[in-house]
C-alpha angles and dihedrals in degrees: 000000000000118000118239117223117253123196123204104218116346122250095354092063092052090054093047092051091048089054090049093052094045093050091048093049096044096051112106103265134180125206113240135181114264106284122232108289125220109252128255103041112173117213109229126220109263141135115293114262116257114264091242096046116143110248120256113260140180134222139171133217117241092210101055107003092242109168116215140177125207135189093036106176101159112060120214139184118211117199123219102189122189122229110278094244090054101039116119097192093245122120134197127194111207124212115193120212134236112140090272092288100079140012125229092216101176113044092028096037129015095033094049090049093053091051093052091044091055089054095052099264119128105232129195122191112214116212098192128187116272132197114275124259132180113277126299131337092324089061090057090058091055090046090054092051091049091060088073086080109085093210091051091049091052092048094048094047092048095047096037093054091046097053094038090053093047090055093045090051089053090049090055090050091052094050092045091050094049098036094113092050091050097043093246128146105233089214091059104057114124137171128229123189142176125223104312088013088054090056089051088049092051091048092059088068090057099047121115094234112086090189091070099040108116123240087233138355135214114195112187119199092341102124128258102213126137112302121234092217123055115262109254121243116276098004118194120272110271132213111190135181137184142143121259089225094053103135092213107039107006093099097050117135091234089226090148092071098065089039089054093047092046089063094049101271130126131223134195112192125194109196107186117201096229136015108099121214124321101022091148119168127014090005135245113316113247093023136092090246082091085077096059097093093054092041090055090049090049089054092049090051094045090054092050091246092130094058125237 
């Protein structure tokens, strides 16, 4: 069933995502060969790439060593399974961020998965399709400039959410279908996402397909402003985190929280004093965002999601 787009807070969100994309593109980036990939990636069902699609490419920022991939046209899901004796039966699908034009695969993906894996949680990194840019890091710069056009911002947000959510739904289906093989409780499959990946994560709770609705969600620095669509009945429990000094989402009115609770949902919010946007795993050095991974695990345990 096709996902419907969900927007977290009207025009302001468009502007914030535009700023995210522009900042990502304008950082000094160098093109690099594809880095070593974690083994076992599963190709997800999706429309075939266009014959003239720009090839996928990787780059790294000189300022913070953030590794990103752009022009993803073939979505994959990479499992990070805990040892059988340590497995809790819980699973988390991880959606990296990148303003729908790139994916920060390392500090918002693989590193998070290895942390969860080490604590008995089956983790799956979702490499979802993103909107096309011109080739390589130079193409990201042009993509950032293009976000100055309001119509282009709206189009990219709409289409980026749609294709990201479609791939996230397919990821949930794959984990559900192979839960027995992987030692996972099908009732304890959640989704965690960063920035644009957080918006994809939130959108899963709004989709019309109950079979792909996560058991819990964890949006991280994705914005919690008033939704444009009504919150569905009995939404999944939410754990959310962001920094109060996040230049994009730190000043949100948090109107989503009472709206979520009014429909029978629950929310635990961790608002760290400092950390900015994009702190990823393990968090921003010198700030309490370094606590978010253990705070998230504590929440899973308190809700009984880690088993007995």
